[in-house]
Structures are given as C-alpha cells and as structure tokens.
C-alpha positions in Angstrom: 0.1 0.0 0.4 1.3 3.3 -0.8 2.1 5.6 2.0 3.7 8.4 0.6 3.1 11.7 2.6 1.9 14.6 0.7 4.1 17.6 0.0 4.9 19.9 2.5 4.6 17.6 5.7 8.0 17.6 7.6 10.5 15.0 6.9 11.8 12.8 9.4 15.4 11.6 10.3 17.8 13.7 12.2 19.2 16.1 9.7 16.0 16.5 7.8 14.0 17.2 10.5 11.3 20.0 10.1 12.2 20.2 6.6 9.1 20.3 4.4 8.7 17.2 1.4 9.1 19.4 -1.9 9.2 16.3 -4.1 10.0 12.4 -4.5 12.2 10.1 -6.1 10.4 7.1 -5.2 7.2 6.4 -3.4 7.2 4.9 0.1 4.9 1.7 0.7 3.9 -0.7 3.8 4.4 -4.3 2.3 3.1 -7.1 4.2 3.6 -10.8 4.2 0.9 -13.4 6.3 2.3 -16.7 6.8 0.1 -19.8 8.1 1.2 -23.2 8.6 -2.4 -24.1 9.8 -1.9 -23.6 13.6 -0.1 -20.4 13.9 -0.7 -17.0 11.4 2.0 -14.4 11.6 2.0 -11.2 10.0 5.4 -9.6 9.0 4.9 -5.8 7.8 7.6 -3.4 6.6 6.7 0.2 6.8 8.8 3.0 4.7 9.1 5.3 7.5 12.2 6.5 9.9 11.0 5.1 13.2 7.8 3.9 14.7 7.3 5.3 18.1 6.8 2.5 20.8 3.1 3.8 21.6 2.2 3.9 18.2 3.6 0.2 17.5 1.6 -1.0 20.3 -1.6 0.7 18.7 -1.1 -0.8 15.5 -0.2 -4.1 16.8 -3.3 -4.0 18.9 -5.3 -2.7 15.7 -4.1 -5.3 13.6 -4.9 -8.3 16.3 -8.4 -7.1 16.8 -8.9 -6.5 13.2 -7.5 -9.8 12.0 -7.8 -12.1 14.7 -3.8 -12.5 15.0 -2.4 -12.8 18.4 -0.3 -9.5 19.4 2.9 -11.5 19.6 2.3 -12.9 15.9 2.6 -9.4 14.3 5.8 -8.0 13.1 6.2 -4.6 12.3 9.5 -3.0 11.4 10.2 0.5 10.0 12.8 0.8 6.8 14.7 3.6 8.6 14.0 6.1 5.5 15.2 9.5 6.1 12.8 11.0 3.2 9.7 10.1 4.7 7.1 11.8 7.3 7.3 10.9 10.9 4.6 8.7 12.5 3.4 10.6 16.0 3.3 8.8 19.0 0.4 11.4 20.7 -2.3 13.0 19.1 -2.3 11.6 15.7 -2.0 13.8 13.0 -4.1 13.2 9.8 -1.1 11.4 8.0 -0.2 9.1 10.9 -3.6 8.3 11.1 -4.2 7.1 7.7 -0.9 5.4 7.7 -1.9 3.5 10.9 -5.2 2.5 8.8 -3.3 1.7 5.8 -0.8 -0.7 7.7 -3.9 -2.5 9.1 -5.5 -2.7 5.8 -2.3 -4.2 4.3 -2.9 -7.1 6.8 -6.3 -7.6 6.0 -5.6 -7.8 2.1 -2.7 -10.0 2.8 -4.6 -12.4 4.6 -7.4 -12.7 2.0 -4.5 -13.4 -0.4 -2.7 -16.3 1.3 -1.6 -19.3 -0.8 0.0 -22.5 -0.6 3.6 -21.6 -0.8 7.2 -23.5 0.1 9.5 -21.3 2.6 13.2 -21.6 2.6 16.1 -19.9 4.5 19.6 -19.0 3.9 22.3 -17.6 5.5 25.7 -15.9 4.1 28.0 -13.1 4.6 28.9 -9.5 3.5 32.0 -8.0 5.2 32.3 -5.5 2.5 29.4 -3.0 3.5 29.5 -3.3 7.2 30.7 -1.3 9.6 29.9 0.3 13.2 28.8 3.9 13.2 29.8 4.3 16.8 33.3 5.5 17.1 35.5 6.2 20.0 37.8 9.3 20.4 41.0 9.4 22.1 39.1 10.9 25.2 36.9 8.1 25.5 33.9 9.7 24.3 31.6 8.6 21.4 30.8 10.1 18.3 28.8 8.8 15.0 30.7 8.4 11.9 28.4 10.7 9.9 29.6 14.2 12.0 31.8 16.2 10.4 35.1 14.7 9.8 37.3 17.0 12.0 35.3 15.4 14.9 36.2 11.9 14.0 39.9 12.4 13.7 41.9 9.7 15.3 38.7 7.9 16.4 38.7 3.8 16.4 35.6 1.6 16.0 33.6 0.9 18.9 32.2 -2.4 19.2 31.1 -5.3 17.0 29.2 -5.8 13.8 27.3 -8.5 12.3 28.0 -9.1 8.6 25.4 -11.9 8.5 22.8 -11.7 6.1 19.8 -13.8 6.3 17.4 -14.5 3.3 13.8 -15.8 3.0 12.9 -17.4 0.0 8.9 -17.7 -0.5 7.5 -19.3 -3.6 4.2 -20.3 -4.9 3.0 -23.9 -5.1 0.8 -24.6 -7.9 -2.1 -27.2 -6.7 -3.2 -29.7 -9.2 
C-alpha cells in the first residue's frame, strides 16, 4: 500500500527534521506478508518510515490483532529507516499518521485474503564489505557517530562488534494440481 506523504509534510530523520517534503524520487510503501501453517498465523509488515514510536507500534499491533484475529505476539512490524519520509506521531495522531496506521492494518487484511499455498526456505550468508560500526571512540573515550564532521572523527577508532551475517527468506507459490 502506498504511504507516500503529501507535499509539505515535515520529513523525519535527524538532519531532515522539520524540512518540508518538496518532491519524491520514489514512492513509500507498507509491504505485508501473512504466513499461516494451519496452527499459527503471523504477519510481517515493513513500513517505509524512519522509525515507529513505541506507543504507535503498540497501537498498530493492537489494531491488527483486533481486526485480523492475530495474536499480538504474531504481528511483527519494522521501519525501513528511510530519512526521506514523514514521522509517525506517538501522541494525538496527525492526519498522515492516522491514515498510515489504517493503511498498515488494511495491508494485513489484504495479505490475509490473498494467502496461498507456498514453500518457505531460508539461507544465510556474509557480507563483510559493506558492514561497519557507526559509533566511533575518540582518544578521550567519548563516542561520536561516523557521519558527523570529519574533523570530529580524527584519530577515532571503531567501537563494538559488527554483524556481517545476511539472512534470506525465499517464498515461492506451489501450484495446486
């Protein structure tokens, strides 16, 4: 479902906070997959927003559970972490947040209605080339992020482990005979 905010809504994501949206290179979406093994049904929902406040996430999950009959613990929602979209509010929903929440719930309803027999497989690989820790330690022990002015990151070292594992889920339809 398309959740692209209207023009002039303020962007989210740190350096863009408060800057009105003036145009788009791509649309923003909510994508949902519902899996059902005959015993348990789960919804996996990916939302093109920077973040989802805890209170809003709880509201979304409660609405999906009530509307779709899913156990709350079987509803998984995740923000794609785009910095070029709008913020979902946590209090006193604005029009964009309320509409987006309703579209998220609707996406689960639609995914439930379109369920079909499928085969699910998983795989795991590694990608060491594009992985790094954004937290850097300065010589005085303080922590800075790697995206700040380069003069602040001079003589910094990496801080903490990185996880280069990449997991893949493959889902393919099974044609009924």
